[in-house]
C-alpha positions, -999 to 999 in steps of 0.1 A, spaced: 483 -752 937 518 -760 924 531 -746 891 526 -780 874 491 -783 887 483 -748 873 498 -759 839 477 -791 840 445 -771 847 453 -746 819 459 -775 795 426 -792 804 408 -758 798 425 -755 764 415 -791 754 379 -783 764 379 -759 734 383 -787 709 362 -817 698 384 -846 708 381 -882 721 380 -883 759 413 -873 777 433 -899 795 462 -878 808 483 -846 802 520 -854 803 552 -834 805 578 -845 780 609 -830 764 602 -796 751 618 -762 744 624 -734 769 604 -705 755 569 -718 757 550 -744 778 543 -777 760 524 -807 773 512 -839 756 475 -848 757 471 -886 757 436 -894 745 415 -925 752 418 -938 716 456 -939 721 463 -908 700 483 -878 711 479 -841 706 504 -814 716 493 -785 737 513 -753 733 508 -724 757 526 -693 744 547 -675 769 566 -650 747 535 -630 735 497 -628 734 496 -611 700 469 -624 677 486 -611 646 517 -631 654 495 -662 659 477 -657 626 510 -653 607 525 -684 623 494 -706 618 487 -694 582 523 -702 573 521 -737 589 488 -745 572 502 -735 538 536 -752 543 518 -784 553 506 -786 517 541 -786 503 556 -819 494 584 -819 518 603 -851 530 597 -840 566 566 -829 585 558 -795 600 534 -788 629 498 -785 618 474 -765 641 441 -781 649 409 -760 644 392 -752 677 355 -752 682 355 -714 679 367 -717 643 402 -703 651 434 -722 655 440 -711 690 421 -705 723 429 -686 755 438 -701 788 420 -691 820 451 -670 828 448 -651 795 476 -667 775 471 -679 739 473 -716 734 471 -739 704 467 -776 698 488 -795 672 489 -830 658 516 -852 673 546 -857 650 567 -889 653 605 -888 659 632 -882 685 652 -851 693 686 -855 678 717 -855 700 736 -822 701 768 -838 689 755 -862 663 781 -856 635 764 -880 611 734 -856 608 755 -826 597 748 -830 560 712 -839 566 707 -807 587 720 -787 557 698 -804 532 668 -799 555 674 -762 557 679 -760 520 646 -778 513 628 -756 539 641 -724 523 629 -736 489 594 -743 502 591 -711 521 601 -691 490 568 -702 475 546 -692 505 525 -661 502 507 -649 533 477 -626 538 491 -615 571 523 -593 572 554 -605 589 549 -603 627 586 -603 637 614 -580 626 642 -593 604 675 -602 621 693 -572 606 668 -548 621 688 -554 652 715 -532 636 691 -502 639 695 -503 677 709 -471 690 744 -472 705 732 -458 739 706 -486 741 733 -513 733 755 -497 760 727 -500 786 728 -537 780 765 -541 785 766 -517 814 741 -538 832 768 -565 835 791 -541 853 763 -529 877 751 -564 886 775 -586 907 755 -616 895 765 -608 859 800 -596 865 816 -629 854 804 -623 818 811 -585 817 841 -589 793 821 -612 770 793 -587 770 817 -559 761 831 -580 733 796 -586 719 790 -548 721 821 -542 699 809 -568 674 775 -553 672 789 -519 666 812 -533 639 782 -550 622 762 -518 622 787 -504 597 779 -533 573 741 -530 575 740 -517 539 757 -549 526 733 -571 544 703 -551 532 711 -561 496 710 -599 502 680 -619 489 650 -620 512 620 -643 518 601 -659 546 623 -681 568 618 -702 599 644 -682 617 652 -707 645 662 -741 629 685 -760 653 688 -795 666 663 -785 694 636 -778 668 641 -810 648 629 -846 651 647 -875 634 640 -911 625 664 -935 609 692 -909 604 668 -885 586 650 -854 597 614 -864 602 600 -830 613 609 -793 617 592 -777 647 585 -743 663 578 -717 636 568 -691 661 595 -666 650 591 -672 612 593 -639 593 605 -622 561 642 -620 564 676 -625 548 674 -659 530 708 -670 541 699 -663 577 682 -697 577 715 -715 572 734 -690 594 710 -698 624 715 -735 620 753 -731 619 753 -708 649 733 -732 670 755 -761 661 785 -741 670 769 -733 704 766 -769 717 794 -784 738 821 -795 714 804 -778 686 833 -755 676 842 -777 646 850 -762 612 846 -796 594 812 -801 608 802 -766 596 816 -773 561 795 -805 559 763 -786 569 770 -759 543 777 -786 516 744 -802 525 726 -769 521 743 -762 488 734 -796 474 698 -783 475 702 -746 471 736 -731 461 745 -699 479 750 -668 459 785 -653 460 775 -625 484 755 -649 506 786 -670 509 809 -640 516 786 -626 543 776 -659 559 801 -656 588 787 -622 596 752 -636 596 763 -663 620 776 -636 644 744 -616 639 724 -646 651 744 -650 683 741 -613 690 704 -616 686 703 -646 710 724 -626 735 699 -597 735 669 -620 735 680 -636 768 690 -602 782 654 -591 777 641 -623 792 662 -618 823 651 -581 825 615 -593 823 620 -618 851 615 -648 829 649 -663 834 674 -664 862 708 -648 860 725 -682 852 707 -685 819 718 -651 807 754 -658 819 755 -690 799 740 -675 767 764 -645 769 794 -667 772 782 -690 744 776 -661 721 810 -646 727 827 -680 723 810 -687 690 817 -653 675 854 -656 685 855 -689 666 838 -674 636 865 -646 635 893 -671 639 882 -701 618 854 -692 594 865 -658 579 
């Protein structure tokens, strides 16, 4: 059985746990890289989205994510969010034959925006501002399942050094050893400012808003996707994440583009003075978190060396730009 045949079999097993019209096909379409996503085409012409979670099998995390989505779907937002479908077992997820959690979502219309679509900069900022406003009103029975970004700053120096030393020990990673060392220095510098970040306003945030997790129609954001990592965090991190990911795309190191995104956000929700002052540091914190995320994925055998090399170089490149252009 090929890898795709196994995915198809898992998806059909997942769909068997829901009351649906007959299945016509399971299709692979554009999706993210952290989880497995397939599209169920039903005989009545409608679509459902099957998501098999690859990052975890923690039911507490699933409950938090799905409770947040169900409550957020009741907010009067100008864009859609994924809405999990109730399974026949009464929950909003099932388990695949291989033991992975999986959920079914209603299909949302729209197209993935281009990475370098400058016309959407202000729209991205406004979308993040509206999302932050809506999430501020959400109260969950479940506690946050993921740590806040600034908890990364609690990481012990010796543990950080193990990460950067791995680039020196592995010939496959040697090309990014200098970048990894630079990121080590930045993380150590940020650790000294942890107290300042701790005083910033906090609430639930999406935590991963980027062009990859948006759908657009007619020059507007039509949907925000992938709330898996939503947690209680620094409020301004929502904007910082969006800025960091825009800076990470080819040709994305553009100060004017970033200013347009910030202006769009502040048209909806003005930044407090301390949020504005520390925003560049929050952008750097996001890229440090991405770097360590992909290091752990490589250590766990989930990604090849090339993915970590690319993410390390991108993170270092963005953080250098922040130091040079945004401070």
